[in-house]
Each structure stands twice: as C-alpha cells, then as structure tokens.
N, C-alpha and C positions, 0 to 999 in steps of 0.2 A: 678165829676164822673157821667157818664150817668147811667140811670136806666137800670139794666139788665132785660131781659125777663125771667120771672120765668118758670121753667120747669113744664110740665104738663103730665098727664097720656098719654102714647103713644109716647112721645118724645124719641129720642135716648138719652141714658145717655152719657154725655161727658166723653170720656175715660181719664184716668190719670195714671201716674206712679209717686208715691211719696215714700220717705223713711219711713220705720216703726221705732219703738223705738230702733231697733238695727242698723239702717242705711241701712237695706236691702230694695231694691226697690220692691214695690208691685203695680201691675197694676189692674185696674178694669177688663181688659180683661182676667186676670188670673181666673176669676170667671165665664166665659162663661159656659153655661149649668147648672148653679145653680142660684138660687135667692139670692140676697144679700141686706142686710139692710145697707145703707150708711148714717151715721149721722154726722152732722157738729155741733161742740160745740165751745164755745169761748175760754176756758182756762183750761188746766189740773190742777187738784188740788184745784180748787175753789169749794165751797160747792155744787152748783147746778150741775156742771159738774161731780163732784165725785159721787153724788147721781145717776145721769143718767148712768154713766159708770158702777157703781156697780149694778144697775138694769139690764143692759144688761148682765153683768157677771153672775148674779144670775139666769137669764132666758135663758142663752146661750144654754144649753143642749136641752131644749124644742124647741127653735128656730132652732137649728141645726137638730134635729130629724124631724122637719117639712120641712126641706130643705132650711133653710135660714142661710146664713153666715152673720157675722156682721163686719163692718169696721167703726171706728171712725176717723174723720179728724178734726184737729185744726191747728192754726198757730204756735203752740209750736214747739220748736226744738226737734230733736230726743232725745237729752240728757234729756230734761225735761219730755218727754213722757216716757223714760225708768224709771225715778224716780217714775212717776205716776203708771206705770204698776207694778213696784215692790211694792210700798206702798199699792196698792189696790188689788193685786193678779189678775190683769186683764188677761184674756185668749183669747183675740181676738186682731187683729191688730189695733193699733193706728198709724195714718199716719200724717206726718208733712207737712203742706202747708205754709211754712214760708213766701213766697212772695204772698200768697193768690190768686195765678193764678187759681187754681182749684176752689176755693170758688167763684171767679168771674164768671167762666164758669157755675157754678151751681146756680148762683144768691143767694148765701148764705153769701155774704159780701156786706154790703151797709148801707144805712140809716136804723136805728131802734130806737125804743123808749126805753129809759133807765131812770127809775125814773122820767118820765114826760118830759125828754129832748130828742131831736133828736140828735143822735150821729152816727158816722160811726163805724161799728163793725161786728162781726160774728152774723148772724141771725141763731139761733138754729133751725135746720131743719133736717128732716128725709125723706129718699127716699127708696122705694123698687125698685130694678132693677131686671127684670126677666132674665131668662137664655139666652134670645136673645139680652140682652143689652138695653132693652126699660124700661122706667119708668112705673111702674104699680101702684105706689102710691107716691104722693108728698105732704109733709106737712111742711109748713114754720111757723116760730114763735111758735114752740111747747114748752110746759112747761117741765122743767127738771124732776119734780116730777110727777109720775103717767103716764108718757108718754109711757113707755115700756108696762105697763099693758094695756093701751088703744090700743097700736099697736098689742099686742097679741090678744085682742078681735077682732080688725078689720081683722086680718089675720086668725082668727079661730084656733089659737095655744093655 
C-alpha cells in the first residue's frame, strides 16, 4: 500500500457519502455552511473508542452552540454502529466506511504503531472542516482519552 498524503490546513476536505447507523446516507456536503468535526476511530465498542465517543456526546451541546457539528467514522457495519449508538446513547452521526475508501482518501488508514509493532489499521484522527469544505485543523494519531477536552481548548469552546 502506498503512503497517502496527509491532509493539511487549507486542503479541500475529500467529500464522502456513507451510511449512518440506520443505513441512511450522510454526505460531508450536507454540512456546507457549518463547521464540522470529522473524527476517525478504529472500532465501535472498544474501550478507547467508547471513551472518545462518550466525550464527544458529553460535549456535543457546547460544540453545537459554538457552530460545530460532529461526525464519527469507523470501518464498522451500520448494524454494529446501531448497537454502539444504543448502548452509549450517542446523539451524533456515526458513519460506516466498511471498505475504508473514505479513510484512504483522508489518509486515516495505513501503517501505525500498536504496542510497539507496525500494523495496518485505522489511524485515530480528527479534522475540523470549515463551512466552505476546507480543512481548518488536522490532527493524526490523537489519543482517545482527553482528546475532546484538548480540541475544545484549541477551538476556544
């Protein structure tokens, strides 16, 4: 697999249309005119991903009030995402990228370090896409715990 060019501030955000946990298609272009937090995570229901999703859930009102919507993307099936949404009471869209095509475009699937070994997988990453569809913040290899608090500080929310 060739190394993908990582997205940087000012780059156009690659558009996508993916099914949410109910199977309904959601497109990045649906959010034009608003800022959106797009975060990529490895697997619904795992401890780190659950912590991160619940942090977004618990801070969603403040993020929304500041003009930021939130979308989570993983390679999980819509059915698995539906169970995760139900179990954790998540109130923002989780999208299914089962073939990892969107992750590849966003350079969030590839080689990463896992317990000292190099493996292929989802690179936990977060982006802010502005209302014009441009990347205004790109953060690769973020930590699941404490990430939302840091993001809020960075955004002044």
